[in-house]
C-alpha positions in Angstrom: -59.4 -9.0 -32.4 -57.3 -8.3 -34.9 -53.2 -8.7 -34.0 -51.5 -5.7 -32.8 -48.7 -4.7 -35.6 -45.9 -6.9 -35.5 -43.2 -4.1 -35.3 -45.6 -2.3 -32.3 -45.7 -5.9 -30.6 -42.1 -6.6 -30.2 -41.3 -3.1 -29.6 -43.6 -3.3 -26.3 -42.2 -6.8 -25.4 -40.0 -6.9 -22.3 -36.3 -8.5 -23.2 -34.5 -11.1 -20.9 -30.7 -12.0 -20.6 -30.9 -14.2 -17.9 -30.4 -12.3 -14.8 -33.7 -11.6 -13.5 -36.9 -13.6 -12.8 -37.6 -16.0 -15.2 -40.7 -16.7 -14.2 -41.9 -13.4 -14.2 -40.8 -13.0 -17.7 -42.2 -16.3 -19.0 -45.8 -15.4 -17.5 -45.7 -11.9 -19.2 -44.9 -12.8 -22.6 -47.2 -15.8 -22.7 -50.0 -12.9 -21.2 -48.9 -10.5 -24.1 -48.9 -13.1 -26.9 -53.1 -13.8 -25.9 -53.8 -10.1 -25.2 -52.4 -9.0 -28.6 -53.7 -11.9 -30.8 -50.5 -13.8 -31.2 -50.3 -17.7 -30.9 -47.8 -19.9 -29.2 -46.8 -21.0 -32.8 -45.6 -17.4 -33.3 -44.0 -17.2 -29.7 -42.0 -20.4 -30.4 -40.7 -19.4 -33.8 -39.9 -15.7 -32.3 -38.7 -16.4 -28.9 -34.8 -15.8 -29.5 -35.9 -12.5 -30.7 -36.3 -11.0 -27.0 -34.0 -12.8 -25.6 -30.2 -11.5 -24.6 -26.8 -12.7 -23.1 -26.8 -16.1 -21.8 -30.6 -16.8 -22.6 -30.2 -15.7 -26.1 -27.2 -18.3 -26.0 -29.2 -21.0 -24.3 -32.2 -20.9 -26.9 -30.1 -21.1 -29.9 -28.0 -24.0 -28.6 -31.9 -25.9 -28.0 -33.3 -24.7 -31.1 -32.1 -27.4 -33.5 -34.2 -29.7 -31.3 -37.0 -27.7 -30.7 -37.3 -27.0 -34.7 -37.7 -30.9 -35.3 -40.7 -31.0 -32.6 -42.0 -27.5 -34.1 -42.1 -28.8 -37.7 -43.9 -31.9 -36.7 -46.6 -30.1 -34.9 -50.1 -30.0 -36.9 -52.7 -28.0 -34.4 -52.3 -25.5 -32.2 -52.7 -27.8 -29.1 -49.5 -29.0 -30.3 -47.9 -25.7 -30.6 -49.2 -25.1 -26.9 -47.5 -28.3 -25.8 -44.4 -27.5 -27.4 -44.5 -24.0 -25.8 -45.2 -25.3 -22.5 -42.2 -27.5 -22.6 -39.7 -25.1 -24.0 -41.2 -22.8 -21.0 -40.5 -25.8 -18.4 -36.9 -25.8 -20.1 -36.5 -22.3 -19.7 -37.2 -22.0 -15.7 -35.3 -25.0 -14.9 -32.5 -23.3 -16.8 -33.0 -20.0 -15.3 -34.5 -20.1 -11.7 -34.8 -17.2 -10.3 -34.5 -18.8 -6.7 -31.0 -20.2 -7.6 -29.8 -17.1 -9.2 -30.4 -15.0 -6.2 -28.7 -17.6 -3.8 -25.5 -17.2 -6.1 -25.8 -13.3 -6.1 -26.0 -12.9 -2.3 -23.3 -15.1 -1.6 -21.2 -12.7 -4.2 -22.8 -9.6 -2.1 -21.4 -11.5 1.1 -18.0 -12.1 -0.2 -17.4 -8.5 -1.7 -15.3 -6.9 1.2 -13.8 -2.9 1.2 -10.6 -2.8 3.0 -8.7 0.4 3.1 -6.5 1.6 0.1 -9.2 -0.2 -2.4 -10.6 2.1 -5.1 -14.1 3.5 -3.5 -15.9 3.9 -6.7 -15.0 0.7 -7.9 -16.6 -1.1 -4.7 -19.7 0.6 -4.8 -20.5 0.1 -8.5 -19.7 -3.4 -8.1 -22.2 -3.5 -5.2 -24.9 -1.6 -6.7 -24.5 -4.4 -9.7 -24.8 -7.4 -7.5 -27.7 -6.0 -5.3 -29.6 -5.3 -8.6 -29.6 -8.8 -9.7 -30.8 -9.7 -6.0 -33.8 -7.6 -6.0 -34.3 -4.8 -9.1 -36.5 -3.0 -6.9 -34.5 -2.6 -3.7 -34.8 0.5 -2.1 -31.9 3.3 -1.6 -31.8 2.8 2.2 -31.3 -1.1 1.9 -28.8 -0.5 -0.8 -27.2 1.9 1.6 -27.3 -0.8 4.5 -25.7 -3.4 2.2 -23.0 -1.0 1.1 -22.3 -0.1 5.1 -22.0 -4.0 5.9 -19.2 -4.8 3.3 -17.0 -2.4 5.1 -14.7 -3.3 7.7 -16.2 -2.6 11.4 -14.4 0.0 12.4 -15.5 1.9 9.3 -19.0 0.9 9.8 -19.4 2.5 13.2 -18.2 6.1 12.3 -20.2 5.6 8.5 -23.5 4.5 11.0 -23.2 7.7 12.9 -22.8 9.8 9.7 -26.1 11.1 8.0 -26.0 8.8 4.7 -29.4 8.3 2.8 -28.2 7.8 -0.6 -25.6 5.7 -2.2 -24.0 9.2 -3.7 -23.7 10.1 -0.3 -21.7 7.0 0.8 -19.4 7.0 -2.1 -18.7 10.6 -0.8 -17.8 10.0 2.3 -16.1 6.8 1.4 -13.9 8.5 -0.6 -12.9 11.0 2.2 -12.1 8.0 4.2 -9.8 6.6 1.9 -8.2 10.0 1.2 -7.3 10.5 4.7 -6.2 6.7 4.9 -3.6 7.6 1.7 -2.5 10.6 3.1 -1.1 9.1 6.9 -0.4 6.0 5.1 1.2 6.1 1.4 3.8 3.2 2.1 1.2 1.1 3.2 -1.2 1.8 0.4 1.6 1.2 -2.3 2.3 -2.1 -1.0 -0.8 -3.5 0.3 -3.0 -6.0 -2.0 -6.6 -6.8 -2.2 -6.2 -9.7 -0.1 -4.3 -8.9 3.0 -6.6 -7.0 5.0 -5.2 -8.3 8.3 -1.7 -7.0 7.5 -3.2 -3.4 6.9 -3.6 -0.9 9.4 -7.2 -0.5 10.8 -9.0 3.0 11.1 -7.7 3.2 14.8 -4.3 2.9 13.5 -4.5 5.4 10.7 -5.7 7.8 13.1 -2.4 7.3 15.7 0.4 8.9 14.4 3.8 7.6 15.7 5.0 10.8 16.6 4.7 11.7 20.1 3.4 15.3 19.4 0.5 14.0 16.9 -1.2 11.7 19.1 -3.8 14.2 19.9 -4.2 15.7 16.6 -7.9 16.5 15.4 -9.8 16.4 11.9 -11.7 18.4 9.4 -15.0 17.7 8.7 -14.4 16.0 5.7 -11.9 14.0 7.7 -8.7 15.3 7.0 -6.2 16.1 9.8 -5.1 19.0 11.0 -1.8 20.1 11.7 -0.8 20.8 15.5 1.9 23.3 14.1 0.8 25.4 11.6 -3.1 24.6 12.2 -3.8 23.9 8.4 -5.2 21.1 6.9 -4.3 18.1 5.2 -1.5 16.9 6.9 -0.4 16.0 10.5 3.0 17.8 12.6 5.2 14.9 11.4 5.1 15.9 7.8 4.8 19.7 7.9 7.0 21.6 5.7 6.5 25.0 7.9 8.3 23.3 10.8 10.5 21.3 8.3 11.8 24.6 7.2 12.2 25.8 10.6 14.4 22.8 11.5 16.2 23.1 8.7 17.1 27.0 9.5 17.7 26.2 13.0 20.3 23.3 12.6 22.0 26.0 9.8 22.4 28.3 12.9 23.7 25.9 14.9 27.4 25.4 13.5 27.6 29.1 13.2 27.2 29.3 17.0 29.5 26.6 17.8 32.4 28.0 16.1 31.7 31.2 17.4 32.2 29.8 20.7 35.3 27.8 19.7 36.5 31.2 18.3 35.6 32.6 22.0 37.5 30.2 23.7 40.4 29.7 21.7 40.8 33.4 22.1 40.4 32.7 25.9 43.3 30.2 25.9 45.3 32.2 23.8 45.1 35.2 26.1 46.1 32.8 28.8 49.0 31.9 27.5 50.1 35.3 26.5 49.5 36.2 30.3 51.6 32.9 31.4 54.3 34.0 28.7 54.6 37.5 29.7 54.8 36.3 33.4 57.7 34.4 32.7 59.3 36.9 30.7 58.7 39.4 33.7 60.2 36.7 36.0 63.3 36.2 34.0 63.9 39.7 33.6 63.5 40.4 37.4 66.2 37.5 37.9 68.4 39.1 35.3 68.2 42.3 37.0 68.7 41.2 40.3 72.1 39.2 39.2 73.1 42.5 37.4 72.7 44.3 40.5 74.8 41.8 42.8 77.5 42.3 40.0 77.6 45.5 40.3 78.0 45.8 43.6 80.7 43.2 44.0 82.8 45.5 41.5 82.4 48.4 43.3 83.2 46.7 46.8 86.7 45.8 44.7 
């Protein structure tokens, strides 16, 4: 059988970067060599042409040793033995079970806390899950994404209909936005590693103002103001209520001044009446004295 043209053969070969199942890759490569009419000698000489990343770096570092042994080979059996030796070294370095265990550990340690960027969490998680199982189902990915959330976020997320990773990202963004609206100061000072000091979802849903204890939420998770009934803020931060309070405070000094002037007017009237009364008493006393003087003069 005539070998497949070189450019076609290389184009159909799978590439390897050291992050997937090494055993599956090397068995597939060996099978492709046989099926397309290429020898182990060609496979050794061109192995680096289908490697990327860590795998290519490893082979380049080992090639000086392999090249000496390659030059010493004189028949197909010796080339096959060298190919098998390279394959054994390759599998010992890129053992998939060891790599999967490492990625599983990374998956377990990657957690989301309120205030983190939702998209960064999802994309990082998806990259880890790809290395664990490239054929993982969508439902399994969603399940792993939910497992990385704090428990008090897991519960409402599970109760909602989340079938795809895109739906999960959309709902997590809404929860994050609602958290930011109710806790802007906490978000600005919170770091990734201080989850214990950050507020939980239950605390986020419990505003400090007594009038906001029972506020409702819209379908997208945003709060509904108990005063103006608009979505996106609580009564504590309602601009309409703040405007009303502002006008109310502006009217209070006027009312106080009016009452003060009225009180002063009453006092002034009372003082005037008292003064008039004193004047009348003095006038009456003077009149009495004058009458008595006139009577005594007439008698004389």
